[in-house]
N, C-alpha and C positions, 0 to 999 in steps of 0.2 A: 071495256075498252081494251083492245089488244095492242101489243107492240106494233103490229102491222098498221093498225088504224092510226096510231100516234105518228108512225113514220110517214104515212100519207099526209097527215095534217102538217107535219114539219116540212115535207116536200112542197106543199102548197104555199106555206109561209115563205120558204126560201125562194121559190119561183117569183114571188111578189116583192121580195126584198131585193129590188133590182140593183141597188148600189152595193149590196153585199155587206152592209155594216151591222147586220144582226138585228135590226129594228125595221119596222114598217112606218114610214112617215105618212102624212095625210095624202100626198100625191100617190104613193104606192097603194095605200088603202083604197083610194078612189078607183084605181085601175082594178084592184081585186074585186071590189063590189060590182063594178061594171060587168065583170065576167059572171058573177054569181046572181046578180039582180039588176039588169040593165035599166030597169024602170024606177029604181030607187031615186027619190028626189034629193036635191042638194042638201036641204036642211036636215034630212034624215041621215045623210052621210056624216055631217058634222056632229050630230048628236050621237050617232053610233060610234064614231071615232073616239069621242071624249068618254063615252061609256066604257069602251074597251080599255082605254088608257088609264088604268086604275091608279097608277103612281103619278099621273098628271105631269109627265115629263115631255109631253108633246110627241111621243113615239110609242109604238106598240111593240113590245118584245114578245118572244115566243111564248113565255109563260102566260102573259095576258091574252094572247091570241088563243092559246089552247083552252084557257078557262072560258073564254067567250064561246069558242066552238063547241064546247061540251055542255054549255048551259042548256037547261030544259026549255 
């Protein structure tokens, strides 16, 4: 993983953090996934969100997002 790749991932995160608070909430996550996989069913969105939100605060921060993005 290069710095450029991480910068691109961070840019994607920031584009979807529409309120600019540094976290992605469920609504923002839904919009992000709609761009990446428009056919993903609602239950999978909920499961995915909770899987990524490893600290279980109801938000996805950049570190959680990056860890998810880099998973095999």
